[in-house]
C-alpha positions as MATLAB code, in Angstrom:
seq = 'MITNVSLVSVFVKDLDESLAFYTDVLGFEPRDDIRLGPDYRWVTVGHPSQPELILHLAIPGPPMSDDLVQAMQRAQAAGGLPGVGLHVDDCRKTFEEFSAKGVEFLQEPADRPYGVEALMRDNSGNWMVLVEPRAYTPADFDGASFD';
ca = [
      21.282  102.504  107.526;
      18.099  104.279  107.746;
      15.335  101.967  109.328;
      12.245  104.275  109.486;
      10.748  107.757  110.086;
      10.277  108.415  113.703;
       9.784  112.035  113.976;
       7.910  114.934  112.050;
       7.582  118.503  113.194;
       4.424  120.495  112.948;
       4.755  124.036  113.600;
       1.898  125.523  115.758;
       0.851  128.666  117.358;
       0.422  127.536  120.684;
       1.525  124.693  122.193;
      -1.406  124.032  124.934;
      -3.898  124.731  122.319;
      -2.629  122.741  119.688;
      -1.933  119.594  121.992;
      -5.520  119.572  123.095;
      -6.569  119.748  119.311;
      -4.469  116.853  118.447;
      -5.419  115.007  121.309;
      -9.085  115.665  122.339;
     -10.070  116.239  118.354;
      -7.924  114.186  116.409;
      -7.374  111.240  119.126;
      -3.866  111.286  119.180;
      -1.952  110.331  122.511;
       0.232  113.045  124.512;
       3.857  111.466  124.604;
       6.200  114.327  125.762;
       5.957  117.504  127.370;
       9.383  118.438  128.750;
      10.782  121.864  129.624;
      14.385  122.153  127.853;
      15.217  125.438  129.608;
      13.429  128.325  130.536;
      12.675  129.222  126.903;
      11.714  125.999  125.021;
       9.131  123.084  125.641;
       9.528  119.760  123.752;
       5.808  118.617  123.316;
       4.861  115.584  121.080;
       1.853  113.448  120.407;
       1.280  109.989  118.734;
      -1.080  107.645  117.234;
      -2.070  104.828  119.312;
      -1.915  102.634  116.420;
       1.411  104.101  115.016;
       3.715  104.090  118.231;
       7.081  104.581  116.573;
       6.062  107.354  114.781;
       6.087  111.004  116.927;
       4.671  114.352  116.071;
       6.444  117.261  117.410;
       4.498  120.181  117.846;
       6.526  122.986  117.678;
       6.546  126.819  117.754;
       8.987  128.522  115.141;
      11.785  129.909  116.984;
      15.407  129.757  117.848;
      17.446  128.441  116.480;
      15.637  129.479  113.298;
      16.756  133.143  112.323;
      14.232  136.246  112.697;
      13.948  136.255  109.200;
      12.687  132.624  108.766;
      10.343  132.841  111.999;
       8.772  135.464  110.451;
       8.007  134.198  107.226;
       6.793  131.243  109.073;
       4.201  133.247  111.528;
       3.133  135.047  108.201;
       2.372  131.606  106.458;
       0.817  130.582  109.648;
      -1.508  133.563  109.839;
      -2.414  133.005  106.445;
      -2.956  129.221  106.627;
      -0.319  127.936  104.317;
       1.949  125.338  106.257;
       1.676  121.899  105.194;
       0.962  119.580  108.075;
       0.325  115.483  107.670;
      -1.426  113.368  105.879;
      -3.733  110.926  107.828;
      -5.284  107.411  106.780;
      -8.977  106.989  107.805;
     -11.216  103.931  107.514;
     -13.907  106.031  106.466;
     -13.323  109.558  105.113;
     -17.094  110.593  105.063;
     -17.873  109.712  108.380;
     -14.553  111.268  109.938;
     -15.656  114.426  108.063;
     -19.241  114.327  109.990;
     -17.377  113.701  113.017;
     -14.647  116.105  112.944;
     -17.167  119.377  111.375;
     -19.333  118.647  114.606;
     -16.153  119.051  116.664;
     -15.499  122.733  114.761;
     -12.729  121.577  112.565;
     -12.277  123.577  109.214;
     -12.757  121.839  106.306;
     -11.291  123.158  102.799;
     -12.352  120.621  100.986;
     -15.376  117.940  101.359;
     -14.688  114.090  101.140;
     -14.347  113.519   96.865;
     -13.552  110.382   95.423;
      -9.828  110.250   94.006;
      -8.106  107.579   91.795;
      -6.378  106.718   95.137;
      -9.353  106.650   97.624;
     -11.841  109.398   99.419;
      -9.961  112.398  100.302;
     -11.139  115.602  102.596;
      -8.645  118.589  103.062;
      -8.664  120.048  106.350;
      -6.779  122.805  108.874;
      -5.536  122.115  112.429;
      -6.189  124.708  115.062;
      -3.093  126.862  113.645;
      -3.991  126.735  110.112;
      -1.969  123.632  108.909;
      -3.527  121.614  105.761;
      -4.063  118.215  106.856;
      -5.262  115.442  104.300;
      -7.780  112.577  105.372;
      -7.424  109.546  103.049;
      -9.851  106.668  103.065;
      -6.783  104.799  100.825;
      -7.739  102.266   98.043;
      -5.530  100.179   95.170;
      -4.645  101.866   92.345;
      -2.620  102.048   89.196;
      -1.204  105.021   87.502;
      -3.370  104.326   84.702;
      -6.405  105.235   87.172;
      -5.102  108.795   87.196;
      -5.555  109.274   83.477;
      -7.945  111.951   82.769;
      -8.621  112.392   86.408;
      -9.738  115.943   87.686;
      -8.789  117.622   91.071;
     -10.890  120.410   91.060;
];
């Protein structure tokens, strides 16, 4: 029986730069940085308030096919890969803090039926959503606009 989600992979362009971004900018903690043979490095980070969930920072490569690696690299270059969703206690304040650190935002904080949401990119171009959640019901979405 599955008991929880423990690992999520985020594909990045450079392990050292992404490790610095996730720790220095976003506030995650470094977890693992292990060489597994001459050509593979296992790098993970986690958030201090959620020790059971690990983000695996990975560069597209073997055992993926060359075609898949190339497609992922094209998606990375275009900034089209999804990343992760992050809950925040104050989306507008977090937006200001991250903007001051040079984080690229695709969408400034906006009120949504489920809370306040902003859309940003990590340093590899992955989309990341920041959400200051609030309680909602399906009826809250009637007539909602997400422009």
